[in-house]
C-alpha positions as CSV (number, residue, x, y, z in Angstrom):
1,X,33.1,11.8,18.6
2,X,34.1,8.8,16.1
3,X,31.2,7.5,13.9
4,X,28.3,6.3,16.1
5,X,28.2,2.3,16.4
6,X,25.1,0.6,15.1
7,X,22.2,0.6,16.7
8,X,22.0,-2.9,17.4
9,X,25.4,-2.8,18.7
10,X,24.2,0.0,21.4
11,X,21.5,-2.6,22.6
12,X,23.1,-5.0,22.6
13,X,26.2,-2.9,25.5
14,X,22.5,-1.7,27.0
15,X,21.1,-5.2,27.7
16,X,24.7,-6.1,29.3
17,X,24.3,-3.0,31.7
18,X,20.1,-3.7,32.7
19,X,20.3,-7.7,32.6
20,X,23.2,-8.8,32.9
21,X,23.7,-10.6,36.4
22,X,27.3,-11.0,35.5
23,X,29.4,-7.8,37.5
24,X,31.9,-7.8,34.2
25,X,29.7,-7.6,31.3
26,X,27.7,-5.3,33.5
27,X,31.0,-3.3,33.7
28,X,32.3,-4.3,30.3
29,X,28.8,-2.4,28.4
30,X,29.1,0.8,30.2
31,X,33.0,0.8,29.3
32,X,32.3,0.3,25.9
33,X,28.8,3.6,25.9
34,X,31.6,5.6,27.2
35,X,34.4,4.9,24.5
36,X,31.6,5.0,21.6
37,X,30.6,8.7,23.3
38,X,32.8,10.1,26.1
39,X,30.3,9.8,28.7
40,X,27.5,8.4,29.6
41,X,25.3,11.6,30.0
42,X,26.2,12.1,26.2
43,X,25.0,8.8,25.4
44,X,21.9,7.9,26.8
45,X,21.0,11.9,24.9
46,X,22.1,9.8,21.7
47,X,19.4,6.8,22.6
48,X,16.7,8.9,23.3
49,X,17.1,11.0,20.1
50,X,16.6,7.6,18.6
51,X,13.8,6.7,20.1
52,X,12.2,9.9,19.6
53,X,12.2,9.4,16.0
54,X,11.0,6.6,15.8
55,X,7.9,7.6,17.3
């Protein structure tokens, strides 16, 4: 896996998927996460691990 993107960028991609009403933005956010982590499962695992660290 390449270097992990900054948290702010990951948050932007998640926002694009969750809050955007534009299907192109939703897909772009999804693709960016997959490209960065290799799969959505790995992206979710990374995000969850970051949340646990902050707790």
